[in-house]
C-alpha positions in Angstrom: 89.3 82.5 94.8 91.1 84.9 92.9 90.9 88.6 92.5 91.1 88.4 89.0 88.1 85.6 88.5 85.8 87.8 91.1 86.8 91.0 88.2 85.1 89.2 85.5 81.7 89.9 87.0 82.6 93.4 86.7 82.8 96.0 84.4 85.9 98.3 85.2 86.3 101.8 84.0 89.6 103.4 83.3 89.2 107.2 83.4 92.8 108.2 81.9 94.7 108.8 78.4 98.0 107.6 80.0 99.3 104.9 78.2 101.4 104.0 81.1 98.5 103.4 82.9 96.8 101.3 80.3 99.9 99.3 80.1 100.1 98.4 83.9 96.5 97.5 84.2 96.9 95.2 80.8 100.1 94.1 82.5 98.0 92.6 85.8 95.8 91.1 83.0 92.8 93.2 84.9 90.1 93.5 82.2 88.9 97.3 81.6 87.6 99.4 79.2 89.0 102.8 78.6 86.6 105.5 78.7 87.3 108.9 76.2 88.9 111.3 76.8 87.1 114.3 78.7 87.7 118.2 79.9 88.5 118.1 83.3 89.6 121.0 85.6 93.1 120.3 86.9 93.7 123.2 89.4 93.6 122.6 92.8 93.4 124.7 96.5 96.7 126.4 97.3 96.3 124.9 100.7 97.3 121.6 99.4 100.6 119.9 99.5 102.6 116.9 98.5 99.9 113.6 98.3 97.1 116.0 98.9 97.5 117.2 95.5 97.0 114.1 93.2 94.4 112.2 95.4 92.6 115.6 95.2 92.9 115.6 91.2 92.2 112.0 91.0 88.9 112.7 92.8 87.5 115.6 90.3 88.4 112.8 87.4 86.1 110.6 89.2 83.7 113.0 90.1 84.2 114.1 85.8 83.3 110.5 84.6 80.5 109.8 87.4 77.7 109.1 84.6 79.3 106.1 83.4 78.8 104.2 86.6 75.4 103.1 85.7 75.3 100.2 88.0 76.6 98.3 91.0 78.8 96.0 88.9 80.8 99.1 87.6 84.0 100.1 88.9 86.0 103.3 88.0 89.5 103.7 88.7 91.1 107.4 88.0 94.5 108.7 89.0 96.9 111.1 88.9 100.7 111.8 89.1 102.8 114.6 90.6 106.5 115.2 91.0 107.1 116.9 94.4 110.5 118.5 94.5 111.9 120.7 97.6 107.9 121.2 98.7 106.6 122.5 95.2 105.1 120.4 92.4 106.6 119.8 88.8 103.6 118.7 86.7 103.7 118.7 82.8 106.0 120.7 81.1 104.5 123.6 78.7 107.1 123.2 76.1 110.7 122.5 75.2 112.3 125.2 77.4 110.3 124.2 80.3 110.9 120.9 80.0 114.9 121.0 80.1 114.2 123.7 83.0 112.5 120.9 84.8 115.0 118.1 84.5 118.0 120.5 85.3 116.2 121.5 88.7 115.9 117.5 89.1 119.4 116.4 88.1 121.7 115.6 90.8 118.7 115.5 93.6 116.3 113.4 95.1 112.2 114.0 94.5 109.2 112.4 95.7 106.7 111.1 92.9 103.6 111.1 94.3 100.5 109.0 92.3 96.9 109.7 93.7 94.1 107.0 92.9 90.3 106.9 93.2 88.2 104.0 92.8 84.6 104.5 92.3 81.3 102.6 92.5 78.0 104.2 92.3 77.5 104.2 96.1 81.1 103.6 97.0 84.6 105.7 96.9 87.8 105.1 98.2 91.0 106.6 97.7 94.8 106.1 98.2 98.1 106.8 97.2 101.1 105.9 96.7 105.0 107.6 97.2 108.8 106.9 96.0 111.7 108.6 96.2 113.9 108.8 93.2 117.7 109.8 92.8 118.9 111.4 89.8 122.7 111.8 89.2 124.0 114.9 87.6 122.8 115.2 84.0 125.1 117.1 81.7 123.3 119.7 79.7 123.6 117.7 76.1 121.9 114.8 77.9 118.8 117.0 79.2 118.4 118.1 75.8 118.9 114.8 73.8 116.0 113.6 75.9 114.2 116.5 75.7 114.3 116.4 71.6 114.4 112.9 71.4 111.7 111.9 73.8 109.4 114.9 73.5 108.5 114.2 77.0 105.2 116.6 77.3 102.9 114.8 78.7 104.7 113.6 81.7 104.8 115.2 85.2 108.3 116.2 85.7 109.3 116.1 82.4 111.0 112.4 82.5 109.4 108.8 82.4 111.3 106.5 83.9 111.1 103.7 81.7 112.7 106.0 79.1 116.5 106.7 78.2 116.7 109.5 81.1 115.5 107.0 83.5 117.9 104.2 82.1 120.9 106.3 82.2 120.2 109.4 85.1 118.1 107.2 87.9 120.7 106.1 90.4 118.2 104.4 92.8 114.6 104.4 93.8 113.2 103.8 96.5 109.4 102.5 96.7 107.4 101.2 93.9 108.8 101.6 90.3 105.3 101.4 88.9 104.5 104.3 91.1 106.9 106.2 88.8 105.7 105.3 85.5 102.1 106.5 86.8 100.2 103.8 88.7 100.8 102.2 91.7 99.5 98.7 90.3 99.7 96.3 93.3 98.2 98.8 95.5 95.2 99.0 93.2 95.3 95.4 92.5 95.1 95.1 96.5 92.8 97.9 96.8 90.2 96.3 94.2 90.3 93.1 96.3 89.4 95.0 99.4 86.8 97.0 97.9 85.0 94.1 96.4 85.2 92.2 99.9 83.8 94.5 101.7 80.7 95.2 99.8 
C-alpha cells in the first residue's frame, strides 16, 4: 500500500510558518494541518556546529508543540534550516544592511545549507538532516541591492531564496537536494514518515 493511503489514517501536523515548507508538503500530496505560530527559543549551545544546530532547533520546536500530540495517530513535523559558511552560521538577517552583508559574503563562494527535521509522535521521536552544497557566482553590488530591495528576504536563512530572482541568476550549481535549500528535504521526509509508521 502506498504511504499516502496509510497517512490518511493519521493526523499530520506541521509546526512551521514557512510558506516554502507548506508548499513542499502540499506538493508531495501529504495531508497535513498547519499549526499556529508559537514563541520558541531559537538559541542553541555554542558547542553545536553545522548540522547539529538545525537538528537541535527542530527538536526544540517539536517539544514546544508537544501538547498537540493528543493520541497515537498524530504525527508532528518540525524543521529548521541554516546556511553554513566557512564554519559559521548565517541565520535570518536583522535588516537591509545585514541582508546585503550576508549576500556579499556568499558571493562567489560555496556554502552548505543544512536542514534538521524532527518527526514526533506521542511516544516516539526521530530526527534527520540533509545537506546541500550551493555555489554562487560573483554577484555585483547592484544585483545584491536589487534583490534585497525587491524581494526583502528577511525571513530566509542566509538572506536568499533559491526559488527567487537571486537563485535564478546567481546560483551556478547545487550538489544535493534543491528542496532542502528551499527549507525542507521533502524526499527524505517522505521516506522517514514511511519508516516511522512501518516501525510502529
